[in-house]
C-alpha positions in Angstrom: -18.3 -27.9 -22.8 -19.4 -30.8 -20.7 -18.8 -31.4 -17.0 -15.8 -33.6 -18.1 -14.2 -30.9 -20.2 -14.4 -29.8 -23.9 -16.5 -32.2 -26.0 -14.9 -33.8 -29.0 -16.1 -32.6 -32.4 -16.0 -36.1 -33.8 -19.2 -37.1 -35.6 -18.1 -40.6 -36.6 -17.3 -39.6 -40.2 -13.6 -40.5 -39.9 -12.2 -40.0 -43.4 -9.0 -38.0 -43.9 -8.7 -36.1 -47.2 -5.6 -35.6 -49.3 -4.7 -32.6 -47.0 -4.9 -34.9 -43.9 -8.1 -33.2 -42.7 -11.0 -35.2 -41.4 -14.1 -34.8 -43.6 -16.4 -35.1 -40.5 -14.8 -32.9 -37.8 -12.2 -30.9 -39.8 -9.3 -31.8 -37.5 -6.0 -32.8 -38.9 -4.7 -36.3 -38.3 -2.3 -34.9 -35.7 -5.1 -33.0 -33.9 -7.2 -36.1 -33.7 -4.4 -38.1 -32.0 -3.3 -35.1 -29.8 -6.9 -34.6 -28.6 -6.6 -37.3 -26.0 -3.6 -35.7 -24.3 -4.7 -32.0 -24.8 -5.9 -29.9 -21.9 -9.1 -27.9 -22.3 -7.3 -24.8 -23.6 -5.5 -26.8 -26.3 -8.8 -28.4 -27.2 -10.5 -25.0 -27.6 -7.6 -24.0 -29.9 -8.1 -27.1 -32.0 -11.8 -26.4 -32.2 -11.1 -22.9 -33.4 -8.9 -24.2 -36.2 -11.6 -26.8 -37.1 -14.2 -24.0 -37.4 -11.9 -22.0 -39.6 -11.3 -25.0 -41.9 -15.0 -25.8 -42.0 -16.0 -22.3 -42.8 -13.3 -22.1 -45.6 -14.7 -25.2 -47.2 -18.4 -24.6 -46.6 -18.9 -20.9 -47.2 -22.7 -21.2 -47.5 -24.3 -21.4 -44.1 -27.8 -22.7 -43.6 -30.1 -20.8 -41.3 
């Protein structure tokens, strides 16, 4: 979290896959557009879903 609120997970790899999930940040297309109007609690919920999607697609974690 920054002094201006929850930081965007965007890493400037903006490509949506066939499931409408960004290959860079793992947000859906709707979550990307909703981000700008979401409050910090909603942003944290979006981030939690992003982490779940990322972990489901990338089960191997580097140390």
